[in-house]
C-alpha positions in Angstrom: -8.3 10.5 21.6 -6.9 13.5 19.5 -3.7 12.8 17.9 -1.3 15.3 16.3 -0.5 14.6 12.7 3.2 14.6 11.9 4.9 17.3 9.9 5.1 15.1 6.8 1.4 14.5 6.8 0.8 18.2 7.1 3.3 18.9 4.2 1.6 16.3 2.0 -1.9 18.0 2.6 -0.4 21.6 2.1 1.4 20.6 -1.1 -1.7 18.6 -2.2 0.1 15.3 -2.2 -3.1 14.3 0.0 -6.4 15.8 -0.9 -9.4 15.8 1.4 -12.5 14.4 -0.3 -15.9 12.8 0.6 -15.7 9.0 1.4 -16.9 7.0 -1.6 -17.6 3.4 -0.8 -17.6 2.3 -4.4 -14.2 3.7 -4.9 -12.9 2.0 -1.8 -14.5 -1.3 -3.3 -12.7 -0.7 -6.6 -9.3 -0.3 -5.0 -9.8 -3.4 -3.0 -10.8 -5.3 -6.2 -7.5 -4.0 -7.9 -5.5 -5.1 -4.9 -6.9 -8.5 -5.1 -6.4 -8.7 -8.9 -2.7 -7.5 -8.6 -2.2 -10.0 -5.8 -3.5 -12.9 -8.1 -1.3 -11.8 -11.0 1.7 -11.6 -8.7 1.2 -15.2 -7.8 0.9 -16.2 -11.3 4.2 -14.3 -12.2 6.0 -15.9 -9.5 4.8 -19.4 -10.5 6.3 -18.6 -13.9 9.5 -17.7 -12.3 9.0 -14.0 -13.3 10.2 -12.6 -10.0 10.8 -9.0 -11.2 7.1 -8.7 -12.3 5.8 -10.6 -9.3 7.5 -8.0 -7.1 6.1 -5.1 -8.9 2.5 -6.6 -8.8 2.9 -7.4 -5.2 3.8 -3.8 -4.6 0.8 -2.5 -6.5 -1.6 -4.8 -4.7 -0.3 -3.1 -1.4 -0.5 0.2 -3.2 -4.2 -0.2 -3.9 -4.9 -1.7 -0.4 -3.2 1.4 1.2 -5.1 3.6 -1.2 -8.5 2.0 -0.2 -7.6 2.5 3.6 -6.7 6.1 3.1 -9.8 6.9 0.9 -12.0 5.5 3.8 -10.5 8.4 6.0 -11.6 10.9 3.4 -8.1 11.4 1.7 -7.0 10.7 -1.8 -3.2 10.4 -2.5 -1.4 12.1 -5.2 2.0 10.5 -4.6 3.4 7.1 -3.4 5.4 8.8 -0.6 2.2 10.7 0.7 0.2 7.5 0.5 2.8 5.9 2.8 2.7 8.9 5.1 -1.1 8.9 5.3 -1.1 5.2 6.0 1.3 5.7 8.9 -0.6 8.6 10.3 -4.1 7.5 9.9 -3.8 3.7 10.6 -0.5 2.8 12.3 0.1 5.6 14.7 -3.5 5.2 15.9 -3.1 1.5 16.4 -5.8 0.5 13.8 -3.2 -1.6 12.0 0.0 -3.1 13.2 3.3 -1.5 12.4 4.4 -4.5 10.5 2.1 -3.5 7.7 3.6 0.0 7.4 7.2 -1.4 7.4 6.4 -4.1 4.9 4.6 -1.6 2.6 7.7 0.6 2.7 10.0 -2.4 2.1 7.9 -3.7 -0.8 7.9 -0.1 -2.2 11.8 -0.2 -2.0 11.9 -3.6 -3.6 9.6 -2.5 -6.4 11.9 0.4 -7.1 14.9 -1.9 -7.1 13.3 -4.4 -9.5 12.0 -1.6 -11.8 15.0 0.7 -11.9 18.0 -1.4 -10.7 16.9 -4.7 -12.1 17.6 -6.2 -8.7 15.1 -8.7 -7.5 15.0 -12.4 -6.3 12.5 -15.2 -5.8 12.7 -14.9 -2.0 11.9 -11.1 -2.1 9.1 -11.6 -4.6 7.5 -14.5 -2.6 7.9 -12.4 0.7 6.3 -9.4 -1.0 3.4 -11.5 -2.2 2.8 -13.0 1.4 3.0 -9.4 2.8 0.5 -8.1 0.3 -1.8 -11.0 1.1 -1.7 -10.3 4.9 -2.0 -6.5 4.3 -5.1 -7.0 2.2 -6.6 -9.3 4.8 -5.9 -6.8 7.6 -7.5 -4.0 5.6 -10.6 -6.0 4.7 -11.0 -6.5 8.5 -10.6 -2.8 9.2 -13.0 -1.7 6.4 
């Protein structure tokens, strides 16, 4: 099935926020390793009641997971927004991954920004982010 890429995806490619490059399995594996590492550190931070840092680390676990997925399709991201756009276009719109993963990625991106820049965070949002990151990583491993 041939799908039409949305305008945001085309803009990210045109403005070099997404760059086409050959698929490199070693780089995909490295990103998945970073995702796993960040996920573990997020759990440790949450267990120490450092919910701000746990939220940030959970987001970066999801970031590296998304990056691995997008790399597997031959694109490298140059911005967090374009990574989100690529995830949606390459994996969600095509039905490879469920929509909840994209929505949770975007939600966790917002939670990370709130924690970093607004100092707004909570135990419940940190723990939800960690669980979402775990589920996203598992789903990505199944796909890859």
